[in-house]
VOGU-3710 file (C-alpha; in Angstrom, 3 decimals, decimal comma):
1> mpvgddsini> 11,113/0,062/5,255  14,127/-0,757/3,015  13,404/-2,144/-0,123  15,221/-4,432/-2,870  18,857/-4,029/-3,412  18,661/-0,590/-2,096  18,120/-1,835/1,505  21,688/-0,826/2,300  21,455/2,615/0,666  19,264/5,184/2,766
11> egvlslndag> 17,708/6,558/-0,465  16,412/3,344/-0,998  13,597/3,359/1,966  10,024/3,524/1,167  8,394/5,271/4,147  4,177/4,800/4,804  1,825/7,149/5,786  -1,128/6,129/8,484  -3,018/4,908/5,533  0,017/2,876/3,749
21> aflwkclend> 0,659/0,974/7,019  -2,905/0,328/7,046  -3,222/-1,228/3,435  0,308/-3,012/3,977  -1,208/-4,724/7,269  -4,252/-5,536/4,627  -1,996/-6,822/2,164  -0,273/-9,132/4,868  -3,391/-10,964/4,838  -4,056/-11,392/1,043
31> cqtedlvrsl> -5,739/-9,024/0,502  -7,923/-8,348/-2,966  -7,995/-4,851/-4,123  -12,121/-4,990/-3,968  -11,065/-5,928/0,053  -8,637/-2,966/0,437  -11,005/-0,844/-0,688  -13,676/-1,794/1,568  -11,377/-2,053/4,247  -10,106/2,107/3,701
41> tqeydvdpqm> -13,578/3,251/3,333  -14,698/1,814/6,533  -11,644/2,888/8,579  -11,300/6,365/6,986  -13,713/8,881/5,766  -13,210/8,492/1,740  -15,492/7,674/-1,131  -15,002/4,473/-2,759  -13,723/6,100/-6,156  -10,974/8,061/-4,246
51> alndvlefke> -10,185/4,646/-2,324  -9,838/2,515/-5,476  -7,590/4,996/-6,759  -5,608/5,501/-4,088  -5,472/1,439/-3,666  -4,323/1,237/-7,123  -1,628/3,787/-6,735  -0,588/2,392/-3,464  -0,255/-1,625/-4,834  1,686/0,216/-8,257
61> klhnfgcle> 4,492/1,655/-5,988  4,799/-1,354/-3,865  4,976/-3,598/-7,156  7,428/-1,028/-8,886  9,819/-1,209/-5,632  9,473/-5,154/-5,666  7,150/-5,694/-3,115  4,503/-7,454/-4,826  4,556/-10,227/-7,013
//
């Protein structure tokens, strides 16, 4: 998906893996971090600490790209 001012430039495309796409869908429902961790551990075979780390990293990247407020 194109992000920010780079939406015209193909280098500004952010691609999501399956877990990223899953989290993106969850964020459409205004989920909090705890909700995302719970959803991720239910959907994928991942322990809660790893899920928390992944969610925080994902949210930070989205914020850095201007996709989150």
